[in-house]
N, C-alpha and C positions, 0 to 999 in steps of 0.2 A: 504495499498500500502507499500511495506517496505521504511523505512525512509535512502536511502542510506549515507545521512547524517553522522549519527549513527558509518557505514559498519562501513566505509573513518577515523574516529574518533576513531574506535576500532582500526583498522591496520595502526595509525599511516601517515594513507596520503595514504599509500601502496596501487595500485590495490585489487581489492576484486573479487574473483569469487562468481558471481548469477547465480541461473540456466543454468547451463552449459558455462558460458560466462563469459567474464574477463573484470569491468567496470574501468574506473578509472577517478577520476576528473580534470587531467588535462594530458600531454604529454612534454614528454622532446624526440628533434628528435637529432642527433649529426650534427655537422655544423662545415666547413672550411672560410675560406674569400674566398668571392665572391660569395657561391655557390647561384644559382639561383633554385628558387622555381614558380613552377606553382599552382595556387588555380582554386577548378572547386563549386560552388555553387553547389550541385546538387538538392538539396529541401528541404522546409522550407514546417512543416506542425505546425503551434502553431498561436495561435489569439496572440499572444508579438513580436516585434520585433524580428529576431533569427538573429545570428552572433557569431564571436571569436573572440578571442584577442591568440596574437603573443607577446613574452617578449625575450630579447634577452642580453648580459650583453656586448654590442658594439650601432652599428648601422645599416641600413637597407635604402636602396634606392627604395620607393616606388613612383610611378607616378612621378617621373626627382624629385622627396623632399627625401633629408635627416631625416631618422628620428628616436628619439634617444630610446632605450630601449623597448617601449614597443607601438603596434599600433589597435586598433580594425576594424573590418570585419564588417559593419550590409550587410548581405542580399536586406535591400531597397535600398543603398546606395551604395555599392562598385556593378563595372562588376562580371558578372556572373563568368567571367574566366580575370583572369588579375596574376601576375608575382612582386614577389619582391628580388632582390638581400639583402646577408647578410655578414656583415664587426665586427667579434667579436672582442672585445678589446683583444684578442689573437687569436695566428695562428686554433686553434680552436673552440667549444666551444659549446652552445648547445641551442636551439630553446624551451621555452617554449608553448604551446599550451594547452587554455581551451574555450570552449566553455561559450556563453555570450547568456543574451537576454534582453530588455526592454518593461519590464511588461506597463510601463503608457506611453511611444511613447515622450519623455520628453530628453533621449541621457543617459539616470539612464543605468551605468554596471552594472546587475547582475550576479552574477557566481558562482562557490561549494555552494549551498545552496540549500533547499528546495526540494531534488531529482534530482538534476544534476548528472549529468556521463556523460560519453562518452566511447561508443566500440569503439575499430579500427582493421581495415582491412587492413591486410594489401597488398599490389598492387607495382605493378612493379617499383621501383624507390619513393614509400610516401607508402603513408597510406591515407584510407577511413574511414572519424567521423562518428557516426552515437551518436546523442545528444540527450539527454532528459534535458530537462527547467527546468523551478522552478515551473510544476504538477508533484505530486506524479504517474507520471504512469510508465510503465513499455514498452512504446512504441516505444523508441529511432530513432523516426521518426522528430523529433522538427526541425532539422538541418541536416543535410547530404551533406555532402564533403568531397573535397581531396585536399591532397598538395605533389604534386611530385617533386619530387630534377630532374631537368630540365640542361642544356647547357642553352636553352634559346636566347636570341637576344644580352646578354653581355657576350658573353663566354671569347670576346678576350679584354673587357675591364674590368677594373680593377678601384674600388672606396677606394683612400684611404682617414681613417678624420683621421684630428690630430687634438687633442684639446688640 
């Protein structure tokens, strides 16, 4: 099997073309204050617990709790569908998305190694991610999920965080 790690290293972390597909180790979505995103876990097919991490310079409101900088969502514990709101430190910012897995079931977060890669499919207002976890294979079905920017139920509400 192909070592995607080495290909990403050779390409300085940028997306790579492999068998007519664009593979990425992470994705970056431009965001603005109080954008609302809806997540849908579509499927997971791995012996390991699957999930994804989001990172932001700022805060997020998830399940009525303010979270700083990062959050991990596991298929085994998060709802199949859920929403979150973002509050970057500046008016505009970026949301970083990367797939993760827990091979031991102990809450450890593994990412970016051992064949990990994602394929992004653009969909209206968002993206569908086909993820490969730490198995050296090329099926990209270990985790499939969507993130869509929506007006959501927080449209009229704003969240201000004062550090």
